[in-house]
N, C-alpha and C positions, 0 to 999 in steps of 0.2 A: 541555503535555508536552514538545514541542520537542526530541525526541531524534533523533540521526542513525541511519540504517539503510540497508540495501541491499535492493533488490528482487531476488528470485531466481525462476527459472522454476518454475511449478507448473501443474497441470491447471486449477485454478480461475482462474489468471491467463489461461490460454488461452481458457477459456470466456467470460471477460469481454472477449476480444479485445484484451488489453493485454500480450501477450507481448513486444512491442517495448520495454517498459519494464524487462525483466529486465536486471540489471547496473547500473541507475541508482542513484546515491547520492541519498537523500531525507532530508527532515526530517519526522518523525512529528508531526502536529498534534494528533490526537485518536484515542483508541481507539473502535471501534464495537462496542457490546455487544449481545448477543442480548436481545430484549425478554422472552423467557421465562426464560432461565437466568441472565442478567446476566453471562455469560462473554464475553470478548473474542473476536470473530469476524473482525476485520480492523481496519484503520487508515486514517484519512484522512491523506494525506501531501502534502507540497509538493515539487515538482521545482524545480531551479534554472533551468529553462527551460520553455517551453510545449510541450505535446504535444497535438495536435488542438485547439489554441486554448485549452487550460486548463493551469494549473500545479498544481492540487490534484486528487487522485484517491483513490478508495477502492481499497485493496489488501488482498486476503484475508490472514489471519493466517499461513498457511503459505507465503506468498510474501515474507515479510519476515525479514531477519536483522539484529538489532541489533548495533551496534558496541560 
């Protein structure tokens, strides 16, 4: 997929304790789909730096804005 996006604040991002990532520019690696409905529920993204020792994170769908 490799599409550029920005992480925005959301309740789900807070619940995942990832609010610090809001505002980050990321590259979307892969959509995460619901096993029941097959609808996209979030995305695996790559940061251009490490956060908590990782550069790839799951971000909920409502916390991503595509460029």
